[in-house]
C-alpha positions as MATLAB code, in Angstrom:
seq = 'MKLTAAQRKQFAEEGYLIFPELFSPEEVKVLQDEAGRVSKIDAACIFREGESGQAKTMFRLHESDGPTASRAYRAAARSERVLGVAQQVLGDDALYLHHCKVNMKAAIEGTAWPWHQDFGSWHLDGIARPDMATVAVLLNDATEFSGCLHLLPGSHLEGRRNPYWDDKSAYKLWAVGPTEMRDMIARYPDPVRVDGKAGTAAIFHCNLLHASGHNLSAEDRWQAYFCFNTVKNRPADVENPRPDYVRSRNWEPMVLEADNRILADSTVPA';
ca = [
      -2.515  -15.580   -8.563;
      -5.816  -15.378   -7.554;
      -7.102  -14.807   -3.487;
      -9.565  -16.900   -1.719;
     -12.272  -15.498   -0.454;
     -10.845  -16.542    2.783;
      -7.695  -14.604    2.230;
      -9.547  -11.550    1.491;
     -11.433  -11.403    4.136;
      -7.993  -12.001    6.726;
      -6.760   -9.196    5.363;
      -9.454   -7.396    5.967;
      -9.713   -8.326    9.498;
      -6.058   -9.130   10.402;
      -4.528   -6.595    8.224;
      -1.727   -8.870    6.459;
      -1.169  -12.575    4.353;
       1.552  -14.467    4.319;
       2.903  -16.680    1.718;
       5.358  -19.779    2.753;
       7.978  -19.942   -0.260;
       6.008  -17.995   -3.226;
       9.247  -17.246   -4.824;
      11.581  -20.363   -6.354;
      15.138  -20.804   -4.929;
      16.418  -19.586   -8.109;
      14.194  -16.728   -8.310;
      15.346  -15.673   -5.259;
      19.174  -16.355   -6.006;
      18.698  -13.397   -8.768;
      17.058  -11.223   -6.328;
      20.106  -11.519   -3.994;
      22.709  -11.106   -6.574;
      21.058   -7.983   -7.997;
      20.916   -6.596   -4.398;
      24.244   -7.673   -3.762;
      25.384   -5.746   -7.353;
      23.461   -2.762   -6.269;
      24.661   -2.298   -3.265;
      28.378   -1.873   -4.511;
      26.994    1.037   -6.093;
      27.630    4.685   -4.569;
      24.096    6.419   -4.718;
      21.938    8.889   -2.808;
      19.445    6.456   -2.332;
      21.484    3.807   -0.627;
      22.261    4.495    2.907;
      24.814    2.265    5.037;
      25.777    1.469    8.669;
      28.057   -0.033   10.806;
      32.004   -0.080   10.910;
      32.116   -1.864    7.457;
      29.698    0.826    5.588;
      27.959   -2.253    4.491;
      24.444   -0.845    2.633;
      21.480   -1.005    5.152;
      18.691    0.123    2.687;
      18.641    0.757   -0.926;
      15.734    2.303   -2.856;
      14.107    2.599   -6.442;
      15.630   -0.786   -7.799;
      12.082   -0.991   -9.551;
      12.579    1.728  -12.332;
      14.258    1.436  -15.642;
      16.180    4.659  -14.661;
      18.371    5.343  -12.000;
      21.778    4.099  -10.698;
      19.993    1.389   -8.497;
      17.640    0.176  -11.632;
      17.334   -3.454  -11.604;
      15.591   -5.719  -13.891;
      14.967   -8.249  -12.015;
      12.869   -5.994   -9.030;
      11.022   -4.262  -11.853;
      10.154   -7.575  -13.369;
       9.236   -8.776   -9.780;
       7.410   -5.520   -9.087;
       4.866   -6.036  -11.843;
       4.510   -9.799  -11.359;
       1.459  -11.564  -10.425;
       2.529  -12.429   -7.128;
       3.445   -8.961   -6.148;
       1.561   -6.258   -8.148;
      -1.473   -8.733   -8.856;
      -1.936   -9.600   -4.986;
      -1.793   -5.793   -3.983;
      -4.646   -4.956   -6.738;
      -6.638   -7.440   -5.055;
      -6.246   -6.835   -1.590;
      -7.027   -2.886   -2.314;
      -9.816   -3.324   -4.747;
      -8.225   -1.401   -7.294;
      -6.286   -2.415  -10.750;
      -4.521    1.432  -11.146;
      -1.309    0.998   -8.595;
       1.799    2.391   -8.579;
       4.781    2.066   -6.394;
       5.300    4.908   -3.481;
       8.729    2.964   -3.263;
      10.284   -0.090   -3.547;
      13.502   -1.106   -1.203;
      16.040   -3.675   -0.135;
      16.496   -3.884    3.662;
      20.060   -5.202    4.319;
      20.003   -6.341    8.211;
      23.845   -7.038    8.505;
      24.786   -9.925   10.775;
      25.601   -9.102   14.310;
      25.659   -4.946   13.333;
      22.035   -4.805   12.027;
      19.693   -3.245   14.527;
      16.323   -2.973   15.275;
      13.338   -1.084   13.862;
      10.992    0.108   16.466;
       7.092   -0.477   16.243;
       5.470    2.007   13.427;
       2.887    2.259   11.163;
       4.213    2.723    7.360;
       1.159    5.232    6.781;
       2.692    7.255    9.709;
       5.089    8.976    7.602;
       3.366    8.201    4.165;
       0.531   10.428    5.644;
       3.019   13.297    5.998;
       4.186   12.674    2.255;
       0.705   14.291    1.305;
      -1.196   11.304    0.739;
      -4.821   11.511    2.015;
      -5.845    8.338    2.578;
      -4.516    5.062    4.074;
      -5.401    2.806    0.684;
      -1.745    1.313    0.415;
      -0.332   -2.085    1.019;
       3.407   -3.414    1.389;
       4.764   -6.698   -0.155;
       7.535   -7.890    1.421;
       9.765  -10.470    0.110;
      12.583  -12.268    1.778;
      15.732  -13.058    0.789;
      17.339  -15.270    3.067;
      16.041  -17.708    5.539;
      14.272  -15.272    8.437;
      14.162  -16.514   12.376;
      13.414  -14.733   15.581;
      17.328  -14.777   16.392;
      17.943  -12.819   13.148;
      15.310  -10.148   13.880;
      12.527  -11.008   11.239;
       9.816   -8.689   10.515;
       6.827   -9.208   13.764;
       3.210   -8.074   12.486;
       0.455   -6.895   15.281;
      -3.074   -8.634   13.704;
      -5.898   -6.677   13.457;
      -3.803   -3.562   14.406;
      -4.684   -1.744   11.463;
      -8.495   -1.239   12.055;
      -7.974    1.877   15.058;
      -6.421    3.718   11.880;
      -3.009    5.871   12.088;
      -1.932    6.435   14.996;
       0.031    9.708   16.583;
       3.648    9.010   15.498;
       6.473   10.885   16.827;
      10.077   11.010   15.595;
      12.330    8.394   16.369;
      16.110    9.876   16.245;
      17.673    7.770   18.997;
      17.661    4.076   17.174;
      19.853    3.395   13.530;
      16.575    3.523   11.224;
      15.170    6.987   12.017;
      11.744    7.148   11.573;
       8.166    8.030   12.599;
       7.253    5.268   15.220;
       4.824    5.025   17.688;
       5.641    5.487   21.394;
       6.130    2.756   24.200;
       3.134    3.742   26.302;
       0.870    3.132   23.218;
       2.631    0.170   22.628;
       1.737   -1.619   25.710;
      -1.607   -0.676   25.541;
      -2.289   -2.099   22.247;
       0.143   -5.503   22.308;
      -2.622   -5.870   25.479;
      -5.534   -5.283   23.225;
      -4.612   -7.636   20.194;
      -3.633  -11.226   19.736;
      -0.087  -11.790   19.956;
       2.460  -10.435   17.106;
       3.171  -12.820   14.215;
       6.732  -13.490   12.990;
       7.051  -13.257    8.811;
       9.786  -15.572    9.531;
      10.722  -19.037    7.180;
      12.385  -19.999    3.894;
      13.960  -17.151    1.588;
      11.210  -16.695   -0.756;
       8.792  -16.082    1.281;
       6.245  -13.260    1.277;
       4.238  -11.141    3.125;
       1.294   -8.681    2.215;
       0.402   -6.093    4.801;
      -2.031   -2.851    5.396;
       0.191    0.814    5.593;
      -1.632    0.895    8.984;
      -0.633   -2.660   10.529;
       2.026   -2.006   13.682;
       5.279   -3.925   12.808;
       8.697   -3.950   14.035;
      11.705   -5.960   13.831;
      14.581   -7.167   16.263;
      18.283   -7.126   16.071;
      20.004   -9.545   13.923;
      22.027  -11.543   16.548;
      22.752  -13.972   14.246;
      25.894  -14.955   12.295;
      23.960  -14.347    8.766;
      22.868  -11.241    6.815;
      18.834  -10.820    6.617;
      17.724   -8.937    3.875;
      14.362   -8.556    1.962;
      12.683   -6.289   -0.626;
       9.827   -4.212    0.238;
       7.337   -2.707   -2.771;
       4.817   -0.164   -1.220;
       1.801    0.188   -3.107;
      -0.069    2.984   -3.437;
      -3.568    3.604   -5.777;
      -3.135    6.556   -8.556;
      -6.056    8.259   -7.643;
      -4.482    8.422   -3.575;
      -1.156   10.150   -5.162;
       0.943   12.636   -2.800;
      -1.183   16.105   -2.825;
       1.962   18.881   -2.976;
       3.771   19.113    0.405;
       6.237   21.713    1.601;
       9.730   19.821    1.138;
       9.037   16.945   -0.187;
      11.068   13.610    0.488;
      13.249   12.855   -2.955;
      11.681   10.998   -5.557;
      13.110    7.592   -4.525;
      11.000    7.680   -1.166;
       8.121    9.546   -2.637;
       7.894    8.549   -6.043;
       6.700   10.658   -9.037;
       5.547    7.974  -11.235;
       2.319    7.861  -10.599;
       1.173    6.041  -14.465;
      -0.369    2.410  -13.611;
       1.631   -0.194  -13.277;
       0.955   -2.745  -15.865;
       1.212   -7.221  -15.250;
       4.184   -8.685  -16.752;
       4.666  -12.447  -17.204;
       4.957  -14.632  -13.712;
       8.067  -15.619  -15.252;
       9.609  -12.177  -15.904;
      12.297  -12.159  -13.024;
      14.221  -15.483  -14.309;
      14.156  -14.665  -17.734;
      15.258  -10.950  -17.656;
      18.190  -12.311  -15.159;
      20.871  -12.563  -18.079;
      19.858   -9.314  -19.440;
      21.886   -6.280  -17.804;
      19.989   -3.534  -15.822;
];
């Protein structure tokens, strides 16, 4: 999957690209089934919310070991449509995954993610430069009503904002404050929704401001994230580093695999 000059220019200027229905319904079904299987596992890298105790975020599906390992997610992470696109926008073939996760925004209970930059926290992991990008894959149809992702075009160009620790929301993270966000939204084009059919994908820069709303719908909204870093930009040592599932220590360059592996590996247990 080769990006056009116009797509590379858009990523540089606006900080994102969206690919409608990039993955087939059959591939999406495999990824959904795998997410459902993994969500039933009791593991430290699976976080839950709500009265039901439903999984809300699951990490480290892309590796070949560990309780959440999945052949399908490992194949997706190394496909031309994921790894190949990340290599092109970052201008480097030697990439690894800082982490891989599935966010599972439950029907009715799934709450909002505040405006933030991924590099707001990744910089604190010991990563020096924002040479990073995330590929997001919709595992369900996404709408504004179901709390889809929103991106603020061009906001990555101002670099990393000074984040604050938001411990009031359900998803505790380093966020950008309301006063600063009002100023940023006033100065940039309207936020763009990452919505549409399951299988739609987007790639966005690690300093691009993004957020998502409460899932008010009666259907769960699941989304997979593959967060890439260049090998040469791997983390330096920090005091009290986060666990391996969010701050990977596997810095070996990932190798592209055949683009049909999601389906080919779907009948083989992880």
